[in-house]
N, C-alpha and C positions, 0 to 999 in steps of 0.2 A: 432493374427492374429485366424488364424484359426485353423490348423490345430488338432489333436486330436492325444491322450495320448494315444495308442495304445500300440505303441512303449515298456510301460513298461513291457509288457505279449504277447512277440514276440513269446518267448519259448513253449506258450502255444499254440497260433495260428498253428505253425509249427509242433506243433502236430498231429491237428487235418486237416492238408493241403493236399490230398487225391493224390496232386504230384508235382512234382517241376517245374521251366519248364527253359530252359535257356532264352528267349526272356520275361521278366516280364510283359513288358506292350508294347503297340501298340501306336503310335499317331494318332489322327485325329483331322485334324483341323476344323472344323466345324462352462516485459521481454524483457527484451532487453539484448542482449548477444555480443557478439563480437568474430570473426572471427578470432582474434590471443589470444582467451586463451589458444588454445593447447588442446590433449587430456588429460583429466583427470588434467589440470591446474586448477589456481587457478584465477577465472575472477572477482573476486570483493564479496565480503563477503553479500554485497544487493544480488549480484548477483545468489550467489550460497545457501542464504537463499531463495528465488524464488526458487529456483530449489527445493531444496528440500521439497520444501510447494505443490508443484505437484500432480496432481494425476498419480500412476504408475499402471500400466494397465500390462505390462509386464516385466520378469525377466532377466535382459538384459545380466548378468553372467552366468546361464542357458541358451542363444542362442549365448553367442560365443562358450561354449563346446555344444550346439547342432551344429555349425558352425564347430568346430572342427572338430567331430568325421564324416559332411560329406566331410570334403576336404580326409577324407582317403577312404568312401564309394566310392563317387567319380573321383575317381586317375585314371586319363590315360581315362576315362571314357565319350563318349558323348550323354547327355540327351537330345531327339527330341523336349521334350514340352519346358525346358530350351532354348534350340539352336532357338527355331522357337518364340520366345516371344522377345529377344535381338536382332534376325535378322528383325522381324516387327518394335520395336524401333529403331536400327538402320540404317533402309530403309528413316527415317524422315529427315536425314543428303542427301541422297541425294536430298532433295526437298528443299536446303536452297544452293544460291550462293556462297555464302558468304563461309568459310574456318574458322579455328578454330583451332588456331595452339597451344593453349593449354586445356589439358582439364585431366578432375576429373569423376573417374567412380569407384564408390564403388556399394554394396549390393548383391546378391546373385546368380550373374548371372558374376561373374568377368571374368573364364574362356573362358565363352560363348561370352563375347562379345572382350576379347583380341583375341580371334583367329576369329572371323568372319566381324571383323569390316574392314577388307583389303584396306588401304587407304582411307576408305570416310571420307567426313572432313575433309582432309587438315590436321590432325592433326602432328603436329611434337613433342613436349610434352607428357609424357599421368601418369597421375598418376592414380597409383589402389589402394584404400585402402578398406582394411576389420579391422571387429573386434578382426578376427581370426585369431593367430598368424601361423598356420597351412593350412589356408588357402588361404595367400599370400603367403606361402613358393610353397604349389602348385602350384598356378598359374604362379610364378617365373620361376620354375622347367617348366612350359610345353611348347614341342618345338613348335613356332610359327613363322612365318614367318613375324615379324613387325622388322625389323633391320632398317627401317629406322625410327623408332619412340624413339623417346626418352622415356625409358618406367623405371617408378620407383618405388616405392611400399610401405605402408607404413599402419602401426597397426593404427587405428582412429575408432571412432565410430559420426557412421551418428546425434546423439543427441549433440557432442560436438566438430562439425568442425574443425578440425587443419590446417582449410585453411586461410591465410590472406584474409582480404576485397578486391574485385577486383584484382584478383590474376588470375584465371581464365577464359578461351571461353566458353566454353561449362564444363558440369555438365551432368554425366551421371547415371540415376540411377535403375537397371534393378533386378525387387522382391526383396525389400532390406527394402524400409523404411514403409510396412506393419510393420514391428515390432517395429519402433521407439513408444514410450509414449509419446512424443508430436509432434506431425507427422508435425500441422503448424507450429511450429518452426523451425522444422529442415529445412524447404522448404522458410521459411525465412533468415536460415544460410546459403542457398544455393544460393539463391537469390542476397542476400549479398556476398559469396565468386566470381560472377560474377562478370566479364570485363563490363560496360554499352554497349548492341549493343549482350551478352553475352546469351545463351541459356541452357537449362535448359529442359533432356527428361529422363523421371520418367514413368513407371510399376510396377503398386503395382497389387496385387488380390483383388479382388471385394465379395462383397456381395455375390454371389450367388455361390464362391468356394465352390466345395465336400459339394454341397447341399441333395447331397443323402446321404455323409455320415451325414452329422446333424440330417436327419431325421432319418436314422437307428438311431446312439448312441444313442438321446432320446426317442424313443418307448424301448430301452434295458434297459434302466436306468430307467424308469415308471413302467416300467415288472418286474426285477427285484430285484431294489431298493427302489420302491417307490416314487421317488421322480427322476427331472433331475442337472447332476453335471456336474461344466462345461468344460464339454474338448474340447471344440470348442472354439476362443479368437474373440471380434468384428472387422470387418471389415469397411472398407470406404462403400459407395454405389456412386453408377455414380454422379447423382445427388451431391453429395459433393466435388466431383473432381475438377469442378468447382467454388468453393465457396474458396477452401482451395487455386488454384492457385490467386483467385483474394484478397483473403486477404494479401497471405505471398509478395505480391506488383509485381507482373508479368507479365506485359506484354503482348499483344494479347495473350491472352491465348486462348486451344486448348486441346479440350478430346474426344478421341474414346473409344472404349472397341470391345474386340474377343473375344471370346469362342471358349473354345477347351475342346475337348471330349480324355479322354486317356481312353483306354481300361487295364483294370487284371485283369488274370490268376482268381484272391483271393484276399479277406482283407487283406490279409499277404504278397500280392506282392502292395498293394497300401502304405499299412505304410511302406515297406521298400523303397519304390521309394518318401516319402516323407520323412525317415532318411535321404538318401539321397540328398535330395535335404536342404536342416538344415530346415523343416517345420513341425516339432511337436511343440507340447505344449507349449508355454512357460509363462503362465501365470500366476500373482503371487498369483492368488487366488484359484489355481488350486485343485483335489484334488487330490494326489499322488499316491495315489492309488486304481487300476481297479484288483476289483474279478473275478477271472475266469470264474464266469457266465454270469457276464456281456456283458466279452471282446466274449466269445460262441456266446451269445443272437444276438449283436452286426454284427459279419459276417456274421451269420444266417439270421438276417432280412437283411441285407444288400442284402445277394445272391438271398432271395426268391420273394424281392418287386422290386430290379433295372436289376437283369439277366437278359443276352438278347438272342436269341435264341441259336449264337452259343458258352456259355456257358463264356461267359466274364461279368467282372461288369463292368461298364463305371463311373467315375467320373469326374463332371463337371470343369476345371479351368476359372474363368473368369476374366479377364488382361484387367483393366483399363489406356488406357497412357494416358497419360500426358506434351503438350506440353507450356512454356512459356519463355518467353525473359526479359532481364533487359531491363528498361526505356532506350530509345534510342533518340533524337532528329532527327531522324529517322522514327524513326515508324510512324506510322498514329494517327493524334487527335482529339479526338472529341470537335467539338466548344464548343464554353464557350455556354453555358444555355442563351436564351433569343435571340441570333446573329441572328436568322433565319430569310428573307426577305419576305419570302412567307409561309402562314400560309396554315394549310392539307384541312382548309374550304372551300380557294379559288381552291385547286385545285381540289376537290372533284367535286366543282360547274362547272369549268371547263369542266371534264368529264364524269363529268352528261348532261352538255348542248349537246353535242357531240353527247350521246347518241339520 
């Protein structure tokens, strides 16, 4: 996805930071597959061959390491940005008249979803899943009053859901799916894992995320190295989200976008925040070396171009919310093509005659 790899030189930035702060940031809201294949299990020779031939963008093993580290950096801490995204996503459950007895939750905001659920959706059984064992342990150990919900914990991968077909009523993914190599395939698996009339809720980072950092990083690389290195990974655009839902086969698809601005004391604090969220660079084709001059130039350009009057630097996070249902006979259906009994021409003549 997106975030950059300045984390490799955190020590360098710390030496140039003028001062530390107790509150580093402030929040401002402004192919076929089988769901029974299991995590890392055999899903058939043909499927394995197709899987190996897919274009891979992200290093999933590295992303798991990032999640392990984030579990310890965010332990016993609440992130206002992550909480805001999870809260907005869970708000959609209050708009549903039906309840969802069984639910699967995965992504980058497990702790926030578990803490903010507060009985919404009528969930009785909840499965919390993450690729990171440390993140699952941290979520399990968190003190949350959800005694009425039977919760189980699972180490699994979004790219190969270890969930049986038609087994859950609700799937929640908050800030996680944007790191999958095959986003359409993962969403298809989610649809198949849902029971008929099951609900899919997801929040992913959109293409405008960290636009300030993109600009600063690009200019610094051109100035210091004479070219551009892939420090930021690709992100889905808003126009793509609806197509993804339709391609996955969801009915009644819905997409909306929120933009959040988080203010930091310095570029160092921004990188620390990205590390705590597990959102640092995991591109397979990433440049693993960031020289000192480029790192310092990135921080200086960021500050000179985007610093506000109060001395802080803003970072934009665009969040795309997606909603979709597994098909059911109770859903509104489009009429068969050609079945209309009144033409638009007749309607136009009728209203034209009245005027």
